[in-house]
C-alpha positions in Angstrom: 0.0 0.0 0.0 1.3 3.5 -0.9 2.1 5.9 1.9 -0.6 8.5 2.3 1.7 11.4 3.3 4.9 12.2 1.4 5.3 15.5 3.3 7.0 15.4 6.7 7.9 18.0 9.3 10.9 20.0 8.2 10.4 19.6 4.4 10.6 22.6 2.1 7.2 22.9 0.2 5.5 25.3 -2.3 1.8 26.1 -2.0 0.3 25.5 -5.4 -3.2 26.8 -4.9 -5.3 29.0 -2.7 -4.8 32.4 -1.1 -1.0 31.9 -0.5 -0.3 30.4 -3.9 3.4 30.5 -4.8 4.6 30.8 -1.1 7.5 28.6 -0.1 8.3 27.5 3.4 9.2 24.8 5.8 6.5 22.4 7.2 6.1 23.1 10.9 3.4 20.6 11.7 1.5 17.8 9.9 -2.1 16.9 11.0 -2.6 13.3 9.7 -6.3 13.2 10.9 -7.4 16.4 9.0 -5.0 16.0 6.1 -3.5 19.4 6.7 0.0 21.0 7.1 1.2 24.2 8.6 3.7 26.0 6.4 6.1 28.6 8.0 5.2 32.1 6.7 2.3 31.1 4.5 -1.5 31.3 4.9 -1.4 33.9 7.6 -4.6 34.5 9.7 -5.3 37.0 12.5 -6.3 35.7 15.9 -7.7 37.9 18.7 -6.0 36.8 21.9 -7.3 37.5 25.4 -4.8 38.9 27.9 -3.7 36.4 30.5 -1.0 36.3 33.3 2.3 36.9 31.7 1.1 37.8 28.2 -0.6 40.9 26.9 -3.7 40.4 24.7 -4.1 41.7 21.2 -4.3 40.6 17.6 -1.7 38.0 16.6 -0.9 36.8 13.2 -0.5 33.0 12.9 0.0 30.5 10.2 -3.2 28.6 9.4 -3.3 25.0 8.2 -3.3 24.3 4.5 -4.8 21.1 3.0 -2.1 18.7 2.0 -3.3 18.5 -1.6 -2.5 22.2 -2.0 1.3 21.8 -1.3 4.1 20.2 -3.3 7.7 19.5 -2.4 10.2 22.2 -3.5 12.8 20.7 -5.8 16.2 20.8 -4.0 17.9 22.0 -7.2 15.7 25.0 -8.3 12.9 25.3 -5.7 10.1 24.7 -8.2 7.2 22.3 -7.3 7.9 18.6 -7.9 6.4 15.2 -7.4 8.0 12.7 -5.1 9.1 9.1 -5.7 10.8 6.5 -3.6 13.9 4.5 -4.4 16.4 2.2 -2.7 20.0 3.3 -2.4 23.0 1.0 -2.7 23.3 0.9 1.1 19.7 -0.4 1.4 18.1 2.8 2.6 14.7 3.8 1.2 14.7 7.5 0.4 12.4 10.1 -1.2 13.6 11.8 -4.4 12.3 14.7 -6.6 11.0 13.3 -9.9 11.8 16.7 -11.6 15.6 16.5 -11.0 16.3 13.1 -9.5 17.8 14.7 -6.3 17.4 12.9 -3.0 15.0 14.8 -0.6 15.7 12.9 2.6 18.5 14.2 4.8 
């Protein structure tokens, strides 16, 4: 069975549709239940925060989740969106690679 999520925390992704189309950033969080990811610096939303002990209230800007179908990996070579495949290396490791350039994505 194929893996449902090819995007992991720490990956560089490009948003391909929606309000933040074209934005690039690092994945901060993956929600496997709701099929959503939070991308650093993209899909900003304002939140009204009530003051509490130790923090002042006000209006904060936060990254809102984006559906996983609206993001693609950024190619390590040129930063453009790419699909992802899997291959086995000579040492037996299974790694993800960018289909656009053939570069290995896993660190």
